[in-house]
C-alpha positions as CSV (number, residue, x, y, z in Angstrom):
1,M,136.6,55.4,55.4
2,I,137.5,55.5,59.2
3,D,140.0,53.0,60.1
4,W,138.0,52.3,63.6
5,W,140.5,49.4,64.3
6,G,143.8,51.9,63.5
7,A,141.9,54.3,65.9
8,I,141.6,51.7,68.9
9,R,145.0,50.6,68.9
10,N,146.9,53.8,68.9
11,T,143.9,54.2,72.4
12,A,145.3,51.1,73.7
13,K,149.1,52.3,72.5
14,G,148.4,55.7,74.6
15,P,148.5,56.7,78.3
16,A,145.3,54.3,79.9
17,V,146.6,54.8,83.5
18,T,146.1,59.0,82.7
19,Y,142.7,58.3,80.9
20,G,141.7,55.6,83.2
21,A,142.3,57.9,86.2
22,I,140.3,60.8,84.3
23,A,137.4,58.5,83.4
24,V,136.5,57.0,86.4
25,C,137.5,60.7,88.4
26,C,134.8,62.1,86.3
27,A,132.4,59.2,86.2
28,V,132.5,58.7,90.8
29,F,131.8,62.7,90.5
30,L,128.9,62.8,88.1
31,V,127.1,59.9,90.1
32,S,127.8,61.3,93.2
33,P,125.4,63.9,95.1
34,V,128.7,66.3,94.8
35,S,127.9,67.0,90.8
36,G,124.0,67.9,91.8
37,L,123.2,65.6,88.5
38,N,121.6,62.7,90.2
39,P,118.5,62.6,91.0
40,V,118.5,60.1,93.9
41,Y,120.2,62.7,96.1
42,G,117.0,65.0,95.9
43,T,117.6,68.8,96.6
44,G,117.7,71.0,98.9
45,D,118.8,70.2,102.9
46,R,118.8,66.5,101.8
47,L,121.0,66.5,99.2
48,L,123.9,69.0,101.5
49,A,123.2,65.5,104.1
50,A,123.7,63.1,101.1
51,Q,127.3,65.3,100.4
52,S,128.4,65.5,104.2
53,A,127.9,61.2,104.3
54,Y,129.7,61.5,100.9
55,F,132.9,63.1,102.0
56,E,132.8,61.3,105.7
57,Q,132.5,57.3,103.5
58,W,135.0,57.9,101.0
59,G,137.2,61.0,102.2
60,V,140.2,61.1,104.6
61,I,139.2,62.1,108.2
62,P,143.1,62.6,109.9
63,A,141.7,61.8,113.5
64,E,140.0,58.6,112.1
65,L,142.4,57.9,109.8
66,L,145.3,57.6,112.7
67,K,143.0,55.1,114.1
68,R,144.2,52.6,111.3
69,S,140.6,51.3,111.7
70,S,140.3,48.9,108.1
71,H,138.1,51.0,106.6
72,A,140.0,53.8,107.3
73,L,143.2,52.9,106.4
74,L,141.1,52.6,102.8
75,T,140.7,55.7,102.4
76,P,143.8,57.6,100.9
77,L,143.0,55.3,98.2
78,T,139.3,56.3,97.7
79,A,139.7,59.8,98.2
80,L,141.8,59.9,95.1
81,F,139.0,59.4,93.3
82,V,136.7,62.1,95.1
83,H,136.5,65.6,94.5
84,G,134.7,68.6,96.1
85,S,133.4,70.7,93.2
86,W,132.9,71.1,89.6
87,L,136.0,73.3,90.4
88,H,138.0,71.2,91.4
89,L,137.4,68.1,89.2
90,L,137.9,70.2,86.4
91,G,141.3,71.6,87.5
92,N,142.7,68.0,88.9
93,M,142.1,66.5,85.5
94,L,143.7,69.0,83.3
95,F,146.9,68.8,85.0
96,L,146.8,65.1,84.9
97,F,145.4,64.8,81.4
98,V,148.8,67.2,80.9
99,F,151.4,66.0,83.1
100,G,150.2,62.5,83.1
101,A,150.3,60.8,79.8
102,M,154.1,62.0,79.3
103,A,155.0,60.3,82.8
104,E,153.2,57.6,81.9
105,E,155.0,56.6,78.8
106,R,158.6,57.0,80.3
107,M,157.5,55.1,83.3
108,G,155.4,52.4,82.1
109,R,151.8,52.2,82.3
110,L,152.0,49.6,85.7
111,Q,154.4,51.4,87.3
112,F,152.9,54.7,86.6
113,A,149.4,53.4,88.1
114,L,151.2,52.2,91.4
115,F,153.6,55.0,91.3
116,Y,150.3,57.5,91.3
117,L,148.3,55.6,93.9
118,G,151.6,55.6,95.9
119,T,152.7,58.9,96.1
120,G,148.8,60.0,96.7
121,Y,148.5,58.0,100.0
122,L,151.8,59.1,101.2
123,A,150.8,62.7,100.7
124,L,147.0,62.2,102.5
125,L,148.9,59.8,104.9
126,V,151.5,62.7,106.1
127,Y,149.0,65.8,105.6
128,A,146.7,63.4,108.1
129,A,150.0,62.9,110.9
130,V,150.4,66.1,110.5
131,N,147.0,67.3,111.0
132,A,146.2,64.7,113.4
133,D,143.6,65.9,115.4
134,S,141.7,67.3,112.2
135,A,138.0,66.4,111.8
136,Q,137.9,68.0,108.4
137,T,137.0,65.5,105.5
138,L,140.3,65.6,102.7
139,V,139.2,64.6,99.4
140,G,141.0,64.5,96.0
141,A,143.5,63.5,93.5
142,S,146.1,66.4,94.5
143,G,148.6,64.7,96.2
144,A,149.0,62.4,93.6
145,I,148.9,64.4,90.7
146,S,151.5,66.3,92.5
147,G,153.9,63.5,92.6
148,V,152.6,63.6,88.5
149,L,154.2,67.2,88.5
150,G,157.3,66.2,90.6
151,A,158.0,63.8,88.4
152,F,157.7,65.3,85.3
153,L,160.2,68.1,86.3
154,F,162.9,65.8,86.7
155,L,162.3,63.7,83.5
156,F,161.2,66.9,80.9
157,P,162.9,69.4,82.8
158,K,163.2,71.3,79.1
159,A,159.6,70.9,77.9
160,R,158.0,74.2,77.0
161,V,154.8,74.6,78.8
162,T,152.0,77.0,78.0
163,S,150.7,78.6,81.2
164,L,148.2,81.1,81.7
165,F,149.5,83.9,85.0
166,P,146.2,85.5,86.4
167,F,148.6,88.6,87.2
168,L,149.7,88.9,83.7
169,F,145.5,89.1,82.4
170,F,145.9,85.5,81.3
171,L,148.3,85.9,78.6
172,P,149.6,82.3,77.1
173,L,153.0,82.1,77.7
174,R,155.6,79.2,77.1
175,F,158.5,78.6,79.8
176,P,160.6,75.3,80.3
177,A,158.5,73.1,82.5
178,W,161.1,73.7,85.5
179,V,160.5,77.6,85.5
180,V,156.7,76.7,85.9
181,L,156.7,74.0,88.2
182,I,159.3,75.6,90.4
183,F,157.2,78.6,90.3
184,W,154.4,76.5,91.5
185,F,156.3,74.4,94.1
186,G,157.2,77.9,95.7
187,L,153.5,79.2,95.4
188,Q,152.2,75.9,97.1
189,W,155.0,76.5,100.0
190,L,154.1,80.0,100.9
191,A,150.6,79.0,100.5
192,A,151.0,76.1,102.7
193,R,152.7,78.6,105.3
194,N,149.8,80.9,105.4
195,A,147.2,78.1,105.7
196,G,144.8,77.6,108.8
197,S,143.5,74.3,110.3
198,G,140.1,75.0,108.9
199,P,138.6,73.2,105.8
200,G,140.6,74.5,102.2
201,V,143.3,73.2,100.0
202,A,145.5,71.1,101.8
203,Y,148.6,72.4,100.5
204,L,150.9,69.8,102.3
205,A,149.2,67.6,100.8
206,H,150.7,69.2,97.6
207,L,154.4,69.7,98.6
208,V,154.5,65.9,99.7
209,G,153.4,64.5,96.7
210,F,155.3,66.9,94.3
211,S,158.5,66.1,96.4
212,A,157.8,62.3,96.9
213,G,157.3,62.5,92.6
214,F,160.6,64.1,92.3
215,L,162.6,62.0,94.5
216,Y,161.3,58.7,93.3
217,A,162.3,60.3,89.6
218,W,165.7,60.8,90.5
219,G,166.0,57.8,92.4
220,R,164.7,55.5,89.3
221,F,165.6,57.0,86.4
222,R,168.8,59.5,87.4
223,S,171.0,56.5,85.8
224,G,169.4,56.3,82.3
225,T,168.6,58.8,79.8
226,R,166.5,62.0,80.4
227,V,164.4,63.9,77.7
228,K,166.0,66.9,77.0
229,A,164.5,67.9,73.8
230,Q,161.8,70.2,74.1
231,A,159.0,68.4,74.2
232,A,155.3,70.7,74.2
233,A,152.8,70.2,76.4
234,T,150.1,72.8,77.9
235,E,149.0,73.8,81.2
236,G,146.3,76.0,82.7
237,E,146.2,78.2,85.3
238,R,144.3,76.1,87.8
239,Q,146.1,74.5,90.4
240,P,145.6,71.1,91.8
Protein backbone atom coordinates (compact mmCIF):
# COMPACT_ATOMS: atom_id res chain seq x y z
CA MET A 1 0.00 0.00 0.00
CA ILE A 2 1.35 3.44 -0.95
CA ASP A 3 1.96 5.80 1.95
CA TRP A 4 0.56 8.96 0.34
CA TRP A 5 0.65 10.93 3.58
CA GLY A 6 4.30 10.04 4.11
CA ALA A 7 5.14 11.11 0.58
CA ILE A 8 3.38 14.45 1.14
CA ARG A 9 5.24 15.00 4.40
CA ASN A 10 8.60 14.23 2.78
CA THR A 11 7.85 16.66 -0.04
CA ALA A 12 6.84 19.35 2.44
CA LYS A 13 10.17 18.91 4.22
CA GLY A 14 12.13 19.12 1.00
CA PRO A 15 13.51 22.12 -0.90
CA ALA A 16 10.11 23.68 -1.57
CA VAL A 17 11.50 27.01 -2.79
CA THR A 18 13.78 25.33 -5.33
CA TYR A 19 11.02 23.08 -6.64
CA GLY A 20 8.55 25.95 -6.55
CA ALA A 21 10.82 28.20 -8.61
CA ILE A 22 11.31 25.42 -11.15
CA ALA A 23 7.57 24.81 -11.35
CA VAL A 24 6.78 28.50 -11.83
CA CYS A 25 9.45 28.94 -14.52
CA CYS A 26 8.19 25.90 -16.41
CA ALA A 27 4.53 26.91 -16.11
CA VAL A 28 5.25 30.47 -17.23
CA PHE A 29 7.22 29.22 -20.21
CA LEU A 30 4.56 26.72 -21.31
CA VAL A 31 1.75 29.31 -21.40
CA SER A 32 3.94 32.00 -22.95
CA PRO A 33 4.27 32.64 -26.69
CA VAL A 34 7.90 31.49 -26.53
CA SER A 35 7.05 27.80 -26.08
CA GLY A 36 5.02 27.72 -29.28
CA LEU A 37 2.46 25.50 -27.56
CA ASN A 38 -0.19 28.10 -26.77
CA PRO A 39 -2.56 28.44 -29.75
CA VAL A 40 -3.78 31.82 -28.49
CA TYR A 41 -0.70 33.49 -29.99
CA GLY A 42 -1.13 32.04 -33.44
CA THR A 43 1.75 31.27 -35.78
CA GLY A 44 4.18 32.98 -38.13
CA ASP A 45 4.51 36.76 -37.91
CA ARG A 46 1.75 36.96 -35.34
CA LEU A 47 3.62 34.62 -33.02
CA LEU A 48 6.89 36.52 -33.48
CA ALA A 49 5.16 39.80 -32.66
CA ALA A 50 3.66 38.24 -29.52
CA GLN A 51 7.06 36.96 -28.42
CA SER A 52 8.66 40.38 -28.89
CA ALA A 53 5.90 42.08 -26.91
CA TYR A 54 6.18 39.42 -24.21
CA PHE A 55 9.90 40.00 -23.71
CA GLU A 56 9.46 43.78 -23.66
CA GLN A 57 6.69 43.49 -21.07
CA TRP A 58 8.41 41.16 -18.61
CA GLY A 59 12.12 41.36 -19.43
CA VAL A 60 14.76 43.89 -18.43
CA ILE A 61 15.58 46.65 -20.90
CA PRO A 62 18.65 48.44 -19.48
CA ALA A 63 17.83 51.82 -21.02
CA GLU A 64 14.34 51.66 -19.52
CA LEU A 65 15.36 50.24 -16.13
CA LEU A 66 17.65 53.17 -15.37
CA LYS A 67 14.77 55.59 -15.92
CA ARG A 68 13.38 54.10 -12.69
CA SER A 69 9.73 53.85 -13.64
CA SER A 70 7.68 51.63 -11.33
CA HIS A 71 7.19 49.00 -14.03
CA ALA A 72 10.84 48.95 -15.09
CA LEU A 73 12.03 48.53 -11.49
CA LEU A 74 9.96 45.35 -11.20
CA THR A 75 11.30 43.75 -14.37
CA PRO A 76 14.50 42.34 -12.75
CA LEU A 77 12.13 40.20 -10.67
CA THR A 78 9.72 39.20 -13.43
CA ALA A 79 12.61 38.48 -15.81
CA LEU A 80 13.83 35.75 -13.45
CA PHE A 81 10.84 33.63 -14.43
CA VAL A 82 10.96 34.29 -18.18
CA HIS A 83 13.12 32.29 -20.61
CA GLY A 84 13.95 32.76 -24.24
CA SER A 85 13.89 29.17 -25.52
CA TRP A 86 13.45 25.55 -24.51
CA LEU A 87 17.21 25.11 -24.23
CA HIS A 88 17.53 28.24 -22.10
CA LEU A 89 14.81 27.00 -19.74
CA LEU A 90 16.05 23.42 -19.43
CA GLY A 91 19.67 24.43 -18.90
CA ASN A 92 18.80 26.86 -16.12
CA MET A 93 16.37 24.50 -14.42
CA LEU A 94 18.94 21.68 -14.47
CA PHE A 95 21.44 23.82 -12.57
CA LEU A 96 18.80 25.05 -10.13
CA PHE A 97 17.55 21.52 -9.48
CA VAL A 98 21.04 20.17 -8.80
CA PHE A 99 22.54 22.97 -6.72
CA GLY A 100 19.48 24.70 -5.28
CA ALA A 101 18.25 21.89 -3.07
CA MET A 102 21.41 21.63 -0.95
CA ALA A 103 21.83 25.39 -0.72
CA GLU A 104 18.21 25.80 0.37
CA GLU A 105 18.58 23.09 2.99
CA ARG A 106 21.61 24.89 4.43
CA MET A 107 20.06 28.38 4.37
CA GLY A 108 16.45 27.62 5.18
CA ARG A 109 13.49 28.33 2.94
CA LEU A 110 12.83 31.99 3.67
CA GLN A 111 16.47 32.99 3.61
CA PHE A 112 17.06 31.05 0.40
CA ALA A 113 14.03 32.63 -1.30
CA LEU A 114 15.20 36.15 -0.42
CA PHE A 115 18.76 35.26 -1.41
CA TYR A 116 17.62 33.89 -4.77
CA LEU A 117 15.54 36.94 -5.64
CA GLY A 118 18.13 39.37 -4.27
CA THR A 119 21.12 38.01 -6.15
CA GLY A 120 19.06 37.71 -9.32
CA TYR A 121 17.89 41.32 -9.05
CA LEU A 122 21.40 42.56 -8.31
CA ALA A 123 22.91 40.68 -11.25
CA LEU A 124 20.43 42.16 -13.71
CA LEU A 125 20.71 45.63 -12.20
CA VAL A 126 24.51 45.69 -12.51
CA TYR A 127 24.30 44.40 -16.07
CA ALA A 128 21.82 47.16 -16.91
CA ALA A 129 24.06 49.81 -15.32
CA VAL A 130 27.07 48.69 -17.36
CA ASN A 131 24.97 48.57 -20.54
CA ALA A 132 22.91 51.65 -19.83
CA ASP A 133 22.27 52.53 -23.48
CA SER A 134 21.17 49.05 -24.50
CA ALA A 135 17.62 48.46 -25.72
CA GLN A 136 18.13 44.68 -25.84
CA THR A 137 15.80 42.71 -23.61
CA LEU A 138 17.32 40.49 -20.92
CA VAL A 139 15.42 37.51 -19.51
CA GLY A 140 16.19 34.37 -17.55
CA ALA A 141 17.04 33.09 -14.09
CA SER A 142 20.76 32.89 -14.86
CA GLY A 143 21.82 35.66 -12.48
CA ALA A 144 19.95 34.12 -9.55
CA ILE A 145 21.15 30.61 -10.35
CA SER A 146 24.71 31.87 -10.64
CA GLY A 147 24.24 33.24 -7.13
CA VAL A 148 23.23 29.75 -5.99
CA LEU A 149 26.39 28.33 -7.59
CA GLY A 150 28.53 30.89 -5.77
CA ALA A 151 26.94 30.07 -2.43
CA PHE A 152 27.29 26.34 -3.14
CA LEU A 153 31.01 26.79 -3.75
CA PHE A 154 31.49 28.21 -0.28
CA LEU A 155 29.04 25.94 1.54
CA PHE A 156 29.88 22.61 -0.13
CA PRO A 157 33.33 22.89 -1.73
CA LYS A 158 34.05 19.16 -1.43
CA ALA A 159 30.74 17.88 -2.75
CA ARG A 160 31.33 15.47 -5.62
CA VAL A 161 29.88 16.78 -8.88
CA THR A 162 29.39 14.75 -12.04
CA SER A 163 30.04 16.90 -15.13
CA LEU A 164 29.95 16.37 -18.87
CA PHE A 165 32.68 18.19 -20.78
CA PRO A 166 32.26 18.51 -24.57
CA PHE A 167 36.03 18.51 -25.20
CA LEU A 168 36.27 15.16 -23.38
CA PHE A 169 33.58 13.58 -25.59
CA PHE A 170 30.90 14.18 -22.91
CA LEU A 171 32.34 11.54 -20.62
CA PRO A 172 30.73 11.77 -17.15
CA LEU A 173 33.56 12.63 -14.77
CA ARG A 174 33.35 13.36 -11.05
CA PHE A 175 35.19 16.30 -9.49
CA PRO A 176 34.97 18.29 -6.26
CA ALA A 177 32.50 21.16 -6.56
CA TRP A 178 35.25 23.76 -6.16
CA VAL A 179 37.00 22.47 -9.30
CA VAL A 180 33.86 22.49 -11.45
CA LEU A 181 32.51 25.84 -10.23
CA ILE A 182 35.81 27.70 -10.46
CA PHE A 183 36.22 26.29 -13.97
CA TRP A 184 32.69 27.47 -14.78
CA PHE A 185 33.43 30.93 -13.38
CA GLY A 186 36.59 31.14 -15.49
CA LEU A 187 34.63 30.30 -18.63
CA GLN A 188 32.10 33.02 -17.82
CA TRP A 189 34.87 35.55 -17.25
CA LEU A 190 36.55 34.73 -20.56
CA ALA A 191 33.24 34.85 -22.39
CA ALA A 192 32.32 38.19 -20.78
CA ARG A 193 35.60 39.72 -21.98
CA ASN A 194 34.85 38.70 -25.55
CA ALA A 195 31.12 39.40 -25.52
CA GLY A 196 29.82 42.11 -27.81
CA SER A 197 27.11 44.66 -27.12
CA GLY A 198 24.49 42.88 -29.22
CA PRO A 199 22.00 40.16 -28.19
CA GLY A 200 23.43 37.03 -26.65
CA VAL A 201 24.27 35.58 -23.24
CA ALA A 202 24.62 38.09 -20.38
CA TYR A 203 27.87 36.69 -18.99
CA LEU A 204 28.39 39.75 -16.82
CA ALA A 205 25.15 38.97 -14.97
CA HIS A 206 26.51 35.46 -14.34
CA LEU A 207 29.73 36.84 -12.87
CA VAL A 208 27.91 39.35 -10.66
CA GLY A 209 25.42 36.75 -9.42
CA PHE A 210 28.12 34.18 -8.69
CA SER A 211 30.30 36.70 -6.84
CA ALA A 212 27.35 38.03 -4.84
CA GLY A 213 26.28 34.50 -3.90
CA PHE A 214 29.75 33.50 -2.76
CA LEU A 215 30.25 36.69 -0.74
CA TYR A 216 26.84 36.35 0.89
CA ALA A 217 27.53 32.77 1.93
CA TRP A 218 30.99 33.76 3.18
CA GLY A 219 29.60 36.65 5.23
CA ARG A 220 26.61 34.72 6.57
CA PHE A 221 28.07 31.29 7.24
CA ARG A 222 31.83 31.68 7.66
CA SER A 223 31.56 31.53 11.46
CA GLY A 224 29.32 28.47 11.38
CA THR A 225 29.91 24.84 10.49
CA ARG A 226 30.71 24.22 6.85
CA VAL A 227 29.81 20.94 5.20
CA LYS A 228 33.05 19.09 4.49
CA ALA A 229 31.64 15.68 3.64
CA GLN A 230 31.77 14.63 0.01
CA ALA A 231 28.04 14.91 -0.56
CA ALA A 232 26.77 13.73 -3.93
CA ALA A 233 25.49 16.08 -6.61
CA THR A 234 24.99 15.85 -10.34
CA GLU A 235 25.52 18.53 -12.96
CA GLY A 236 25.05 18.67 -16.68
CA GLU A 237 27.15 20.61 -19.14
CA ARG A 238 24.51 23.26 -19.91
CA GLN A 239 25.46 26.66 -18.52
CA PRO A 240 22.92 29.06 -17.01
